[in-house]
N, C-alpha and C positions, 0 to 999 in steps of 0.2 A: 860265606865261603862257598857254600853249595851252589849259589847262583853263578859264580864265575865260570863254572863248567858249561853253562848254557851259553852258546855263542851269541844269541840275541841279547841276553842280559849283560854279558861282558861288553859287547859293543855299545850298549846304552850307557853303561857305567863309564866306559872309556870316553865317550862323547861328553858326558856330563863333567867328568874330571878335567878334560881338556878345556871346556868352556869356563869352568871355575878357575883354572890356572890363568886363562886370558883375562878374566875379570879381576883377579887379584893383582896380576902384573900391571894392569892399567893404573892401579893406585900406588905403585911403587916407583921409586927412582930407578933409572936404568941399572945402576950397580947393585940394586937390591933384588932385581927380578929373578925369578926361578926359571931355569932352563927346562925342567921337567918335573913330573911327579912320578914316584916309583911306588907301585903297589906290590907289597911283599906278601907271600902266603904263609910265612912263619908268624905265628901269634907272638906278640910281645907280652910275656908273662913274668910273674915273680919267679917261677920255677926255672926259667931260662935266663934269669938275671938281667932282663932288659928293662924292667920297671921295678919300682919299690913296692912294698906292701900297701902304700898309700897311692899307688898308681902314678907316681912321678917317673918320667922317662929318665933312664940312666944314659945320658948323652955319651959318656965315654965308652959304654958298652955298645951303643949303637954304632959309634965310630969304629970300634974294634970289629964289629960284625960286617959292616958294609963299606968301609972306606976304600977297600981294594977295587970296588966297582965304580966309584965316582967318575973317573975319567971316561970309562966306557959308556956310562949312562949319559954323560954330558955330550960326548962326541956323537952319539947316536942320532941326534937331531929329532928325536921323538918326543912328543909332549907328554905321553903317558907310557910308562914302561912297566911290564909285568915281569916280576922277578920270582922265579920258582925257588923253593927252599933248597 
């Protein structure tokens, strides 16, 4: 988290994630491809109920937390989106 405040590190990570997204999408059928990756600064923890004590993601809680942003993220046409808490 500390590194994303460094502009050079953030740019490097953004480039790496964009390249990774392109690589992954090349292996997927068109209807399976991802439009973007979203980097959130809020940690997913047991305390905020986004994961279980065994570190399984609670998908319904993720949906509750982020679904209202999906259309905006998708329509932004950005490959990597940084979402502040």
